[in-house]
N, C-alpha and C positions, 0 to 999 in steps of 0.2 A: 431674606433667603427663597424665602416666598415666591416673592419678585424675578429672583433667579433661574427658580425654578419652573416660573408660569414663560419665564422669554423661553429656556429652553423645549420648552415643550410645543412653544407657538411654532417655533423654529422646524419643529419634525412635522408638526402638521402642516407646515405648507411645505417641505421638501416632501413630505408623503402626496402631496395634490398635485407637486407637477409630474410625480415620478407615475403618479396614477393618470393625469396627461399624456406621457408620454406612451402609456402601454393602451394607451387610447388612441392611436393615432398620431398624434399632435409630431410634427418634426421638433429637432432639435432646434433649429432656429426660430420655431416658435414659443420656444418657455425660456430662452437664451437670454429676454431682457426678465422674465422673473426670476429666474436663477440669479444676475445680477444684484440683486436687492435682498435674498437671503444666504447668500453663498460666503459672501464675507467672512474671511477667518476659521470656515468652517475647518474640521480636523477631521483625520481618517477615523476616531471612534464617533463621531459623529455620523458618518456615510452608515456605518458598519451597526450604528444602533436604529436606521433609518430601514435598513433591511432587513434588521432582526426585527424589527416591529409589523412592518409590512407581514414578514413569515407567520408572527404568532397572531395576526388579524386574520389568519387566514387565505393570505393573498397567494394564489399557484406561486410555488418556485421554478415552474418550469417557465410561470411568464415574467417572473424577474431575471433569470439566466435570458432569454429572450432576447431582451432588449439591455445587459447588466454592460456591454460597449457601449452603446449610449450614453448611461448615468454617468461612467468613465471620461466619455468626448467630455460631454458636461463641466465632470467633477477636475477635470484635467488638471489646468490651469489653477487651482487654488492648491489644490494637494499636491501640484508639482514643485511648489515653494516650499513646502515640508521637508527635513531632510530624512533622508534613509535610514532604517534601523543599521544602527553600526553595534557590532558585537565583540568580543573575544572568539580569538580562533578556536574551536572545536565546540563550540556553543552553536546548539542546530539552527540559529538563524542567519548564523556567519556560514553555514555552508551551502545552507539556500541561494545567500547572495554570492556566495564564490559559483557556484554551478549556473548560476543567472546571469554570470559574466563572461562563464568560459559559453554557455547557449548564445548568448547575443555574435558571437564572434562566429561559431559555427552555423546560426539563420543566414548570416552575409552569404558566406560561403556556399551555401545553397541556394541561397538568390540568384550568386552569379553565376554557378553553373548551369542553371535554369535556363539563364537566359543567351550564356552560350550557345547549350544546347538545341534553343529557340532558333536563333541564328543558322547555324549547320547541322539539320535534321538529320541530315544524312551523315555522320559523325559519330561514330560507337567509341571514339577516345570520351566525345564528350557526353554523351548516354551512361556510359558508366564512370564519368567524374560526379552528374548529378547522382547519380544510384549510392556511389559511396559516401556523398554530401549527404544525404538521406542517413543512411544508416550511420554517419558520426554524429546528426543530430536526435537521431531517435532517444538514445537514452535518457532525454530531458521526462521522460514519460515514467521514469523509477525516479526523479524527482517529484512527480506528482501524487505517486503510489505513496512514497516516505511520509509526504500533507497526509493525504486522505487514512493512515491507519494509523501513524503516529502522531501528527499535530492536532489533527482534527478530532478523533477523542477528547483529549485533552480539553478543548475550548468546548466543547459540548458539555465537559462539566460544568462550565462557568454558564451555562444556558446563552453560549454563542455558537446555534446553529446554523441560523438564516445564510450567513456570509459563505459558511464552510459548503453547505449542500449546492450555493450557485455556483461556488466556483470549482465543485466538484464535476457538476455539469455541464462548465466548460471544459473541465478535462477530456472530456467525453467527448466532445467536438474537436478538439486537437489529437486526440487519437483518431474519430473518422478523417480531420484530414492527411492524418500520417497515410490511412488508408488509401485513400484517395489519389496520393501523389506515388504511393506504391502501382499504385494501375495505371498508370501514366507512365512507368518505369516497365509494365509488365508490356504495357499493349503491342509495342513502344508507342508511344504519341506525343511529342517535342515539342505539336501548337499548344497542345493543352498542358505539357510543364509551365510554362510562364505563369500561368493561373494560378496552376494549384499551389505550386511554389509557394504564390505573393500571398495567398488564403493561409497555407499553413503560418507562414511568418507575423501574418497581422493577429495570427488567434493569438501567437505565441509572443509577442511582444507585449499586447496589452495584457495578458497573464502576468508579463511581469510587472507591470504597472499597479495591475490589481493586488500583486504580494506586495510589494516592497513598500507602494504607499496608503494599502490600506490594513490588508491581513498583518503582516507581522507588525505595523505596529500598536494595534490590536490586541494581539496577542503575547508581545512585550509587557504590556499593562496588565493583564489580565492573569494569566500566569506567573508562581512564583519561580524561585531560583531552583527550586528541589523539584517544582514538575517539569523545568526545560531540564529537570539531570534524568530523569528517569524517561521522560522524550530521548534521548540521548543513548539511554542504556538499550532501547531499542531498535536504535535505525538500522545497526549492523546485520540484524538481522532481515533487513529491506535490501539494504545498499545504497550506493550515492551513482552519481553522474558524472563523470569523471574527476571529479577530486575527492583526495584523503581529507578527511575531519582533522584539524590541528589540535593541541594538547592540551594549548596556555591556560585553555576554560576546560579544569578538568570535572566532571560529572561526579563520578568517586568521593573525589573532596566535597563536592558541596553537601554531598548526600550523607558522608559521613560528620561534619557538621553538624546537619542535622540528625542525625542518631544521637553524638554526643551531647545535644541541648535535649534531648528527649530524654536519654537516660542516666543524665545528673552525674554524680561527682564517680560515679564506678566504671564512666564509660574511660578508651582511651584512645587518646586520635590513630593510632596504629591499629587497635584492636577494630575500630569503627570502619577507617577505610580500607582494610581487606575484610571486612564485612558487605560493604558497597563494593570493590570489583569483585567477589565472590556472585552477588547480586548479578555484575553487568552480563556476566556469560549465560545467565538465563534468557537475555535476549528479548524477547516481547515483553512490551508494554501490559500486559492483564497477564502476569504469571503470578502465582501465588507462590511464598515461602514454607516455608517447614510448618512454619507457624499460623499460615492459613492467612493472612494479612496478603489482601491484594496489594500489586506495584502498579496497578494500571490507575486508570481514572477513574475507575468504580469507586464507591464509596460502602455499596452493599457487603455486607458480611458473606463466604463464599460457604456453600452447602456440605454438609458432612459428607467425607467420601473417601475419593484414593485421589493423591499432590500427584498430579502433573507438571512438566515441566512448562507449560502456556495453561496453566488453570487447574480447574480442582471438581471431577466430577462425582456424582454416586453410583453405587456399583451400578445397582439395578440399569442406571441411565446411559455409564458406559458398555455394560453387556449389551444392551440394548443395541448400541449405536453400531457395535461388531458386528451384530447378525443382520443390521441394516447395511450394509455395504453392499456395494455389488460385484463382491469377490469373497471368496472363501479363505479365509486366513488362518493356517494352524503355525505353531511355534515347537521350536525341538531344541532346545536347551543347549546349554555347554556342554552334555556329559550325552548327547545323544539322545535323548530321550522326550519325548512331547508328553508338553505341558498344559497344550489347551489348542481347540479347533472352536471355530464360527459357526454354533449348531442353525445355520441358515436354510430357510427353505426353500433356497434356489441351489443349492450344494450343486457342483458339477462333479465331484466324484463322495461314496456313501461312507458315513464316518459315525461311528457309536462309541459310549464313555468306556467304552472297553480298551479304547488306543491310547486312554491318558496312563502314563508311565510308563508303555512300551518301548521300547527300543526302535526308533526310527526307522534300523536298514529290515526289520521283521514286519513293516507296513509296506514296503515294497516287494514284487515276485522277484526272485531271485538273478533275473536277466539284469534287471536295474541295478542291483544292489549296489555292485560296484561304482556304476555314475555315480549314487549318491552321497557314497562314501568318498570320492575323488572331491565333489564338490564342498561336502563339510569339511574336509580339510583344506583346501584351497582358502575359506573363509576364516578359518582359525587361523589360519598362518599369512593371512591377507594377501592373496596370490591372484586375488579376486574379488568385487565387488557385488557381483550379480550372476546367475544364469538365467536364460530364459530358454523356456518352450515355446512349441505351438504344433498341434495336435487335432487331426478332425474324428468326430467320436459321433460318427451317423452326419444328418444334416447340421451339429453342433461345431462351430471352430472356438477349441480351447486354447486358451493361452496362462502360461504356468511360469510363475516368476519364483525365484528364491533369491535372498538378500540374507546377509549376516548382519546382526546388529551388534554395535560394540559398545561396551560402557566409556563413561566419563574420561579413565584413564586408558582409554583403547582396547580394555580388555574385550575376550568374547565372549558374548552370554548366549549366541544361539542364532538359529536361522528360521527367519520369518517365510513359511510358503503364502504365497497366494495364487489365486487358481482364477479365471471368468471366462464364463460361457462369453464370446466376443463377435460372434455372427452380427450382431444388429447394428456393431460397430462399422461393420465392412460394408457395409450398404449406404452409410451417411453418405450426402453428398451435399454442396452448399451450403450454408447455412439458417438456424432456426432462433432466433433472436424474441420472441414471441410465445409464449403461452396459447395453447391450444384450447 
């Protein structure tokens, strides 16, 4: 066993040494011979372990990200011999793979549309076709969002952080490539269309390989069926790209089996399955149930406080969050009485504790009462789902929005009023991505 571990350590050290050479400026051709000696039989898990080791040793993630496409090129021949992850319809990995299959087709369409427009730069029809091809491909970004928010947190629980950090950075590069392609359309600049499309397609295709040959095999090896089930439970809250997950692999059934095993003889299949299905309605992976146990990847117990649909907050923290929002918040219950307002120091409209319990129609000037009552009646009877107003108050431009709040069964619970001084928003131009 010690000899086996020593060989594995030697290989890891050799792999890391070659990667460091790449990061030091060596070309792929210069290190290819070294790779030929050590790469034989290397698997996806070892590649991921190598990246994780580099991160653990303090190697900047940005540096690994900068040249990870070179890593893929070097490893492609060996990793390409392995089998892709195969799972039942409904399993998160199967859904990811089906989305990739559709994305491959749409990437080819986008490239063809870019070439056609480049050949006939004066054709408005071909410009439109390229724009529509970008629209058709862009849902792949939802695929990446699901990885970032559902899969990566569970992998991090197992200490698998390096590859996911690198991959998230590559997602952002793809997002930037989409933005560049959009700029070509806006210009419009047919000469740049071909290069922008090629860059976008190349980045997406590299991501196919990284996912299917490295990420998914590692994830399947590290995560339990119950963990995959909890990932599946939160996917609907984020959404999918083009495909609808199958139902052969049933996440609720997986969790029901786990529940029965944990509860022993007192558990019944029907009750366990119903409880799992009810948990699915919560959606996000980080939600907490009534018993306070986290459904997400964190093992740490949640603090005492108010159970919310996606977590729990101590009362003091919840109060501070509400008073820190850049909007005034007031809530009127189903009986049209004021139950709450956020006592923010930057309130738009004056409020005092005396308003609590007051009928909302008494909180407005007589000329506004009829409009307020109509809004509340429309909300109560579901004739509208919001009401927006904006007014000038001296130098301030104030936006006011009313939204109805409904319970799990669709019953009217009350109305939320939000007011905001939006003057500063009206003057924004361009972009700000860095902190001054």
